[in-house]
KOLGUNU-968607 format. One record per atom (N, C-alpha, C): residue number from 0; residue in one letter; x, y, z; atom name. Coordinates in steps of 0.1 Angstrom, whole numbers, plus 5000, padded with zeros to 4 digits. Atoms other than C-alpha are relative to their C-alpha. Layout:
BEGIN
+------+--------+------+-------+------+------+
| kenu | tidren | east | north |   up | sevo |
+------+--------+------+-------+------+------+
|  NUM |      a |    X |     Y |    Z |   CA |
...
+------+--------+------+-------+------+------+
END
This chain:
BEGIN
+------+--------+------+-------+------+------+
| kenu | tidren | east | north |   up | sevo |
+------+--------+------+-------+------+------+
|    0 |      m | 5007 |  4988 | 5000 |    N |
|    0 |      m | 5000 |  5000 | 5000 |   CA |
|    0 |      m | 5008 |  5013 | 4999 |    C |
|    1 |      r | 4989 |  4987 | 5000 |    N |
|    1 |      r | 5029 |  5024 | 5007 |   CA |
|    1 |      r | 5006 |  5002 | 4987 |    C |
|    2 |      r | 4994 |  4998 | 5013 |    N |
|    2 |      r | 5044 |  5017 | 4974 |   CA |
|    2 |      r | 4989 |  5007 | 4990 |    C |
|    3 |      f | 5010 |  4995 | 5009 |    N |
|    3 |      f | 5010 |  5025 | 4957 |   CA |
|    3 |      f | 5000 |  5016 | 5002 |    C |
|    4 |      f | 5001 |  4985 | 4997 |    N |
|    4 |      f | 5009 |  5060 | 4975 |   CA |
|    4 |      f | 5013 |  5007 | 4995 |    C |
|    5 |      s | 4988 |  4994 | 5006 |    N |
|    5 |      s | 5046 |  5066 | 4965 |   CA |
|    5 |      s | 4999 |  5003 | 4986 |    C |
|    6 |      l | 5000 |  4998 | 5014 |    N |
|    6 |      l | 5040 |  5060 | 4929 |   CA |
|    6 |      l | 4988 |  5010 | 4996 |    C |
|    7 |      t | 5011 |  4989 | 5003 |    N |
|    7 |      t | 5007 |  5081 | 4930 |   CA |
|    7 |      t | 5005 |  5014 | 5003 |    C |
|    8 |      l | 4996 |  4986 | 4998 |    N |
|    8 |      l | 5025 |  5110 | 4946 |   CA |
|    8 |      l | 5010 |  5004 | 4990 |    C |
|    9 |      t | 4990 |  4997 | 5011 |    N |
|    9 |      t | 5054 |  5108 | 4922 |   CA |
|    9 |      t | 4994 |  5004 | 4987 |    C |
|   10 |      l | 5007 |  4996 | 5013 |    N |
|   10 |      l | 5030 |  5108 | 4891 |   CA |
|   10 |      l | 4993 |  5013 | 5002 |    C |
|   11 |      a | 5006 |  4987 | 4998 |    N |
|   11 |      a | 5011 |  5137 | 4906 |   CA |
|   11 |      a | 5009 |  5011 | 5000 |    C |
|   12 |      l | 4990 |  4990 | 5000 |    N |
|   12 |      l | 5043 |  5157 | 4911 |   CA |
|   12 |      l | 5006 |  5002 | 4986 |    C |
|   13 |      v | 4997 |  4998 | 5013 |    N |
|   13 |      v | 5053 |  5150 | 4876 |   CA |
|   13 |      v | 4991 |  5007 | 4992 |    C |
|   14 |      c | 5013 |  4994 | 5008 |    N |
|   14 |      c | 5020 |  5160 | 4861 |   CA |
|   14 |      c | 5000 |  5015 | 5003 |    C |
|   15 |      v | 5000 |  4986 | 4996 |    N |
|   15 |      v | 5021 |  5193 | 4882 |   CA |
|   15 |      v | 5012 |  5007 | 4995 |    C |
|   16 |      a | 4987 |  4995 | 5005 |    N |
|   16 |      a | 5057 |  5200 | 4872 |   CA |
|   16 |      a | 4999 |  5003 | 4987 |    C |
|   17 |      g | 5001 |  4999 | 5014 |    N |
|   17 |      g | 5048 |  5196 | 4836 |   CA |
|   17 |      g | 4991 |  5014 | 4996 |    C |
|   18 |      f | 5009 |  4989 | 5003 |    N |
|   18 |      f | 5022 |  5224 | 4838 |   CA |
|   18 |      f | 5007 |  5013 | 5002 |    C |
|   19 |      g | 4992 |  4987 | 4999 |    N |
|   19 |      g | 5049 |  5249 | 4849 |   CA |
|   19 |      g | 5010 |  5001 | 4990 |    C |
|   20 |      l | 4990 |  4998 | 5011 |    N |
|   20 |      l | 5071 |  5244 | 4819 |   CA |
|   20 |      l | 4997 |  5009 | 4990 |    C |
|   21 |      d | 5002 |  4990 | 5010 |    N |
|   21 |      d | 5075 |  5268 | 4792 |   CA |
|   21 |      d | 4999 |  4992 | 4986 |    C |
|   22 |      w | 5004 |  5007 | 5013 |    N |
|   22 |      w | 5058 |  5252 | 4761 |   CA |
|   22 |      w | 5000 |  5009 | 4989 |    C |
|   23 |      s | 4999 |  4990 | 5010 |    N |
|   23 |      s | 5064 |  5283 | 4740 |   CA |
|   23 |      s | 5007 |  4996 | 4988 |    C |
|   24 |      a | 4991 |  5005 | 5011 |    N |
|   24 |      a | 5090 |  5266 | 4718 |   CA |
|   24 |      a | 4992 |  4992 | 4991 |    C |
|   25 |      l | 5008 |  5009 | 5008 |    N |
|   25 |      l | 5066 |  5239 | 4708 |   CA |
|   25 |      l | 4988 |  5008 | 4995 |    C |
|   26 |      a | 5012 |  4991 | 5006 |    N |
|   26 |      a | 5037 |  5265 | 4703 |   CA |
|   26 |      a | 5005 |  5007 | 4988 |    C |
|   27 |      l | 4995 |  4992 | 5012 |    N |
|   27 |      l | 5060 |  5286 | 4680 |   CA |
|   27 |      l | 5002 |  4990 | 4987 |    C |
|   28 |      a | 4998 |  5010 | 5012 |    N |
|   28 |      a | 5069 |  5255 | 4658 |   CA |
|   28 |      a | 4986 |  4997 | 4993 |    C |
|   29 |      d | 5013 |  5003 | 5005 |    N |
|   29 |      d | 5031 |  5248 | 4654 |   CA |
|   29 |      d | 4995 |  5012 | 4993 |    C |
|   30 |      q | 5006 |  4986 | 5007 |    N |
|   30 |      q | 5024 |  5285 | 4644 |   CA |
|   30 |      q | 5008 |  5005 | 4989 |    C |
|   31 |      a | 4991 |  4995 | 5011 |    N |
|   31 |      a | 5052 |  5288 | 4619 |   CA |
|   31 |      a | 4990 |  5000 | 4987 |    C |
|   32 |      p | 5008 |  5000 | 5012 |    N |
|   32 |      p | 5035 |  5299 | 4586 |   CA |
|   32 |      p | 5004 |  4990 | 4989 |    C |
|   33 |      l | 4999 |  5011 | 5011 |    N |
|   33 |      l | 5030 |  5272 | 4559 |   CA |
|   33 |      l | 5009 |  5005 | 4990 |    C |
|   34 |      g | 4991 |  4995 | 5011 |    N |
|   34 |      g | 5045 |  5295 | 4533 |   CA |
|   34 |      g | 5014 |  5001 | 5003 |    C |
|   35 |      a | 4986 |  4999 | 4995 |    N |
|   35 |      a | 5077 |  5301 | 4552 |   CA |
|   35 |      a | 5006 |  4986 | 5001 |    C |
|   36 |      q | 4994 |  5014 | 4999 |    N |
|   36 |      q | 5081 |  5263 | 4558 |   CA |
|   36 |      q | 5003 |  4995 | 4985 |    C |
|   37 |      i | 4999 |  5005 | 5013 |    N |
|   37 |      i | 5075 |  5255 | 4521 |   CA |
|   37 |      i | 5012 |  5007 | 4993 |    C |
|   38 |      f | 4989 |  4992 | 5007 |    N |
|   38 |      f | 5100 |  5284 | 4510 |   CA |
|   38 |      f | 5014 |  4994 | 5005 |    C |
|   39 |      e | 4987 |  5004 | 4995 |    N |
|   39 |      e | 5127 |  5271 | 4533 |   CA |
|   39 |      e | 5004 |  4985 | 4993 |    C |
|   40 |      l | 4998 |  5014 | 5005 |    N |
|   40 |      l | 5122 |  5235 | 4520 |   CA |
|   40 |      l | 5002 |  4999 | 4985 |    C |
|   41 |      h | 5001 |  5001 | 5015 |    N |
|   41 |      h | 5117 |  5241 | 4483 |   CA |
|   41 |      h | 5008 |  5012 | 4993 |    C |
|   42 |      c | 4996 |  4989 | 5007 |    N |
|   42 |      c | 5131 |  5275 | 4475 |   CA |
|   42 |      c | 5012 |  5007 | 5004 |    C |
|   43 |      a | 4988 |  4994 | 4994 |    N |
|   43 |      a | 5157 |  5288 | 4498 |   CA |
|   43 |      a | 5014 |  4996 | 4995 |    C |
|   44 |      g | 4988 |  5004 | 5005 |    N |
|   44 |      g | 5184 |  5268 | 4482 |   CA |
|   44 |      g | 5005 |  5009 | 4989 |    C |
|   45 |      c | 4996 |  4990 | 5011 |    N |
|   45 |      c | 5184 |  5292 | 4452 |   CA |
|   45 |      c | 4997 |  5014 | 5004 |    C |
|   46 |      h | 5005 |  4987 | 4997 |    N |
|   46 |      h | 5166 |  5321 | 4466 |   CA |
|   46 |      h | 5000 |  5005 | 5015 |    C |
|   47 |      i | 4998 |  4997 | 4986 |    N |
|   47 |      i | 5181 |  5326 | 4500 |   CA |
|   47 |      i | 5000 |  5015 | 5002 |    C |
|   48 |      h | 5003 |  4986 | 4997 |    N |
|   48 |      h | 5170 |  5359 | 4515 |   CA |
|   48 |      h | 4995 |  5008 | 4988 |    C |
|   49 |      g | 5007 |  4993 | 5013 |    N |
|   49 |      g | 5151 |  5367 | 4482 |   CA |
|   49 |      g | 5010 |  5002 | 4989 |    C |
|   50 |      g | 4991 |  4999 | 5011 |    N |
|   50 |      g | 5182 |  5365 | 4462 |   CA |
|   50 |      g | 4998 |  4989 | 4989 |    C |
|   51 |      n | 5000 |  5010 | 5010 |    N |
|   51 |      n | 5189 |  5342 | 4431 |   CA |
|   51 |      n | 5014 |  4996 | 4998 |    C |
|   52 |      i | 4986 |  5003 | 5000 |    N |
|   52 |      i | 5221 |  5323 | 4431 |   CA |
|   52 |      i | 5003 |  4995 | 4984 |    C |
|   53 |      v | 4999 |  5005 | 5014 |    N |
|   53 |      v | 5214 |  5311 | 4393 |   CA |
|   53 |      v | 5001 |  5012 | 4992 |    C |
|   54 |      r | 5001 |  4987 | 5009 |    N |
|   54 |      r | 5204 |  5344 | 4377 |   CA |
|   54 |      r | 4998 |  5012 | 5009 |    C |
|   55 |      r | 5000 |  4990 | 4991 |    N |
|   55 |      r | 5213 |  5374 | 4396 |   CA |
|   55 |      r | 4989 |  5012 | 4998 |    C |
|   56 |      n | 5010 |  4990 | 5002 |    N |
|   56 |      n | 5188 |  5398 | 4380 |   CA |
|   56 |      n | 4985 |  4995 | 5002 |    C |
|   57 |      k | 5013 |  5007 | 4998 |    N |
|   57 |      k | 5159 |  5374 | 4386 |   CA |
|   57 |      k | 4997 |  4996 | 5015 |    C |
|   58 |      t | 5001 |  5003 | 4986 |    N |
|   58 |      t | 5156 |  5379 | 4424 |   CA |
|   58 |      t | 4986 |  5001 | 5005 |    C |
|   59 |      l | 5013 |  4998 | 4994 |    N |
|   59 |      l | 5126 |  5380 | 4447 |   CA |
|   59 |      l | 5000 |  5013 | 5008 |    C |
|   60 |      k | 5001 |  4988 | 4993 |    N |
|   60 |      k | 5133 |  5415 | 4458 |   CA |
|   60 |      k | 4989 |  5008 | 4993 |    C |
|   61 |      l | 5012 |  4994 | 5005 |    N |
|   61 |      l | 5104 |  5439 | 4453 |   CA |
|   61 |      l | 5003 |  5008 | 4986 |    C |
|   62 |      k | 4997 |  4993 | 5013 |    N |
|   62 |      k | 5121 |  5460 | 4425 |   CA |
|   62 |      k | 5001 |  4991 | 4988 |    C |
|   63 |      a | 5000 |  5010 | 5010 |    N |
|   63 |      a | 5130 |  5429 | 4406 |   CA |
|   63 |      a | 4988 |  4993 | 4996 |    C |
|   64 |      l | 5014 |  5006 | 5004 |    N |
|   64 |      l | 5095 |  5415 | 4408 |   CA |
|   64 |      l | 4992 |  5010 | 4993 |    C |
|   65 |      q | 5007 |  4990 | 5009 |    N |
|   65 |      q | 5081 |  5448 | 4396 |   CA |
|   65 |      q | 5006 |  5001 | 4986 |    C |
|   66 |      r | 4994 |  4999 | 5013 |    N |
|   66 |      r | 5105 |  5450 | 4368 |   CA |
|   66 |      r | 4996 |  4989 | 4991 |    C |
|   67 |      n | 5002 |  5013 | 5008 |    N |
|   67 |      n | 5097 |  5415 | 4357 |   CA |
|   67 |      n | 4984 |  4998 | 4999 |    C |
|   68 |      g | 5015 |  5003 | 5001 |    N |
|   68 |      g | 5059 |  5418 | 4361 |   CA |
|   68 |      g | 4996 |  4989 | 5010 |    C |
|   69 |      m | 5004 |  5011 | 4990 |    N |
|   69 |      m | 5059 |  5393 | 4391 |   CA |
|   69 |      m | 4996 |  5005 | 5013 |    C |
|   70 |      n | 5004 |  4993 | 4987 |    N |
|   70 |      n | 5047 |  5416 | 4418 |   CA |
|   70 |      n | 4987 |  4999 | 5004 |    C |
|   71 |      n | 5014 |  5003 | 4996 |    N |
|   71 |      n | 5014 |  5399 | 4423 |   CA |
|   71 |      n | 4998 |  4985 | 5002 |    C |
|   72 |      l | 5002 |  5014 | 4997 |    N |
|   72 |      l | 5001 |  5365 | 4436 |   CA |
|   72 |      l | 4998 |  4991 | 4988 |    C |
|   73 |      t | 5003 |  5008 | 5012 |    N |
|   73 |      t | 4989 |  5353 | 4403 |   CA |
|   73 |      t | 5013 |  4996 | 4992 |    C |
|   74 |      a | 4988 |  5002 | 5008 |    N |
|   74 |      a | 5022 |  5358 | 4385 |   CA |
|   74 |      a | 5010 |  4991 | 5008 |    C |
|   75 |      i | 4991 |  5008 | 4992 |    N |
|   75 |      i | 5042 |  5343 | 4414 |   CA |
|   75 |      i | 4996 |  4986 | 5000 |    C |
|   76 |      s | 5006 |  5014 | 4999 |    N |
|   76 |      s | 5019 |  5312 | 4417 |   CA |
|   76 |      s | 5002 |  4994 | 4985 |    C |
|   77 |      e | 4998 |  5004 | 5014 |    N |
|   77 |      e | 5022 |  5309 | 4378 |   CA |
|   77 |      e | 5014 |  4993 | 4999 |    C |
|   78 |      i | 4986 |  5004 | 5000 |    N |
|   78 |      i | 5060 |  5306 | 4381 |   CA |
|   78 |      i | 5003 |  4989 | 5009 |    C |
|   79 |      v | 4999 |  5011 | 4992 |    N |
|   79 |      v | 5059 |  5283 | 4411 |   CA |
|   79 |      v | 4994 |  4988 | 4995 |    C |
|   80 |      s | 5006 |  5012 | 5006 |    N |
|   80 |      s | 5035 |  5260 | 4394 |   CA |
|   80 |      s | 5007 |  4995 | 4987 |    C |
|   81 |      n | 4995 |  5005 | 5012 |    N |
|   81 |      n | 5050 |  5258 | 4359 |   CA |
|   81 |      n | 5014 |  5002 | 4998 |    C |
|   82 |      g | 4986 |  4998 | 5002 |    N |
|   82 |      g | 5086 |  5269 | 4363 |   CA |
|   82 |      g | 5001 |  5011 | 4988 |    C |
|   83 |      k | 4997 |  4993 | 5011 |    N |
|   83 |      k | 5104 |  5290 | 4338 |   CA |
|   83 |      k | 5014 |  5001 | 4998 |    C |
|   84 |      g | 4985 |  5000 | 5000 |    N |
|   84 |      g | 5139 |  5288 | 4324 |   CA |
|   84 |      g | 5007 |  4990 | 5007 |    C |
|   85 |      n | 4993 |  5010 | 4990 |    N |
|   85 |      n | 5161 |  5273 | 4350 |   CA |
|   85 |      n | 4992 |  4996 | 5012 |    C |
|   86 |      m | 5008 |  5002 | 4989 |    N |
|   86 |      m | 5134 |  5273 | 4376 |   CA |
|   86 |      m | 4990 |  4988 | 4997 |    C |
|   87 |      s | 5009 |  5011 | 5001 |    N |
|   87 |      s | 5116 |  5240 | 4382 |   CA |
|   87 |      s | 4986 |  5003 | 5002 |    C |
|   88 |      a | 5015 |  4999 | 4997 |    N |
|   88 |      a | 5079 |  5235 | 4381 |   CA |
|   88 |      a | 4996 |  4993 | 5013 |    C |
|   89 |      y | 5003 |  5008 | 4988 |    N |
|   89 |      y | 5064 |  5225 | 4415 |   CA |
|   89 |      y | 4985 |  4996 | 5000 |    C |
|   90 |      q | 5013 |  5005 | 4999 |    N |
|   90 |      q | 5028 |  5217 | 4405 |   CA |
|   90 |      q | 4998 |  4985 | 5002 |    C |
|   91 |      d | 5001 |  5015 | 4997 |    N |
|   91 |      d | 5036 |  5180 | 4408 |   CA |
|   91 |      d | 5004 |  4998 | 5015 |    C |
|   92 |      r | 4995 |  5002 | 4986 |    N |
|   92 |      r | 5051 |  5185 | 4443 |   CA |
|   92 |      r | 4992 |  5007 | 5010 |    C |
|   93 |      l | 5008 |  4992 | 4991 |    N |
|   93 |      l | 5029 |  5211 | 4459 |   CA |
|   93 |      l | 4985 |  5001 | 4996 |    C |
|   94 |      t | 5014 |  4998 | 5003 |    N |
|   94 |      t | 4992 |  5214 | 4462 |   CA |
|   94 |      t | 4997 |  5014 | 4996 |    C |
|   95 |      e | 5004 |  4988 | 5005 |    N |
|   95 |      e | 4974 |  5244 | 4449 |   CA |
|   95 |      e | 5001 |  5009 | 5013 |    C |
|   96 |      a | 5000 |  4992 | 4988 |    N |
|   96 |      a | 4970 |  5257 | 4486 |   CA |
|   96 |      a | 5014 |  5003 | 5004 |    C |
|   97 |      e | 4986 |  4999 | 4997 |    N |
|   97 |      e | 5007 |  5252 | 4492 |   CA |
|   97 |      e | 5006 |  5010 | 4991 |    C |
|   98 |      i | 4996 |  4992 | 5009 |    N |
|   98 |      i | 5015 |  5271 | 4461 |   CA |
|   98 |      i | 4995 |  5015 | 5003 |    C |
|   99 |      q | 5005 |  4987 | 4997 |    N |
|   99 |      q | 4993 |  5300 | 4470 |   CA |
|   99 |      q | 5006 |  5006 | 5014 |    C |
|  100 |      s | 4994 |  4997 | 4988 |    N |
|  100 |      s | 5008 |  5300 | 4505 |   CA |
|  100 |      s | 5014 |  5005 | 4999 |    C |
|  101 |      v | 4986 |  4997 | 5002 |    N |
|  101 |      v | 5044 |  5301 | 4494 |   CA |
|  101 |      v | 5000 |  5014 | 4991 |    C |
|  102 |      a | 5001 |  4987 | 5009 |    N |
|  102 |      a | 5035 |  5329 | 4467 |   CA |
|  102 |      a | 4996 |  5011 | 5009 |    C |
|  103 |      a | 5005 |  4990 | 4991 |    N |
|  103 |      a | 5018 |  5350 | 4495 |   CA |
|  103 |      a | 5012 |  5003 | 5009 |    C |
|  104 |      y | 4988 |  4999 | 4992 |    N |
|  104 |      y | 5048 |  5345 | 4517 |   CA |
|  104 |      y | 5011 |  5007 | 4993 |    C |
|  105 |      m | 4989 |  4992 | 5009 |    N |
|  105 |      m | 5073 |  5356 | 4489 |   CA |
|  105 |      m | 4997 |  5014 | 4999 |    C |
|  106 |      l | 5004 |  4987 | 5002 |    N |
|  106 |      l | 5053 |  5386 | 4482 |   CA |
|  106 |      l | 5000 |  5008 | 5012 |    C |
|  107 |      e | 5000 |  4994 | 4986 |    N |
|  107 |      e | 5050 |  5395 | 4518 |   CA |
|  107 |      e | 5014 |  5003 | 5004 |    C |
|  108 |      q | 4986 |  4998 | 4997 |    N |
|  108 |      q | 5087 |  5392 | 4523 |   CA |
|  108 |      q | 5006 |  5010 | 4990 |    C |
|  109 |      a | 4995 |  4991 | 5009 |    N |
|  109 |      a | 5095 |  5411 | 4492 |   CA |
|  109 |      a | 4996 |  5015 | 5004 |    C |
|  110 |      e | 5006 |  4987 | 4995 |    N |
|  110 |      e | 5072 |  5440 | 4505 |   CA |
|  110 |      e | 5008 |  5005 | 5012 |    C |
|  111 |      q | 4993 |  4997 | 4988 |    N |
|  111 |      q | 5092 |  5439 | 4538 |   CA |
|  111 |      q | 5016 |  5000 | 4998 |    C |
|  112 |      g | 4985 |  5001 | 5001 |    N |
|  112 |      g | 5126 |  5438 | 4523 |   CA |
|  112 |      g | 5008 |  4987 | 5003 |    C |
|  113 |      w | 4993 |  5014 | 4996 |    N |
|  113 |      w | 5133 |  5401 | 4531 |   CA |
|  113 |      w | 5007 |  5001 | 5014 |    C |
|  114 |      k | 4994 |  4999 | 4988 |    N |
|  114 |      k | 5140 |  5410 | 4567 |   CA |
|  114 |      k | 4995 |  4989 | 5010 |    C |
+------+--------+------+-------+------+------+
END
């Protein structure tokens, strides 16, 4: 009987201690925007910080997007879906919702200067 109470008390203390932990790191991971996650996984290899390691004048910076007529969600989604030149198409790898999400993320980052 004494062992039962010891186990029960230990379990209760562990549960109470768990409530006092800072779970914010886990919460932040769950709240990370889908577009940012997709960008890091599929795009950042060539477009780190909005740049372009393959074609320097085809960056994701706002001025370059404006110059190339790519400063809207439709145009960005089209390029992500179908690719162009050296850029791969992602319509076979991403859902339409994921494409829209990453396009929105890229446009938002461009408007904020990729900070």
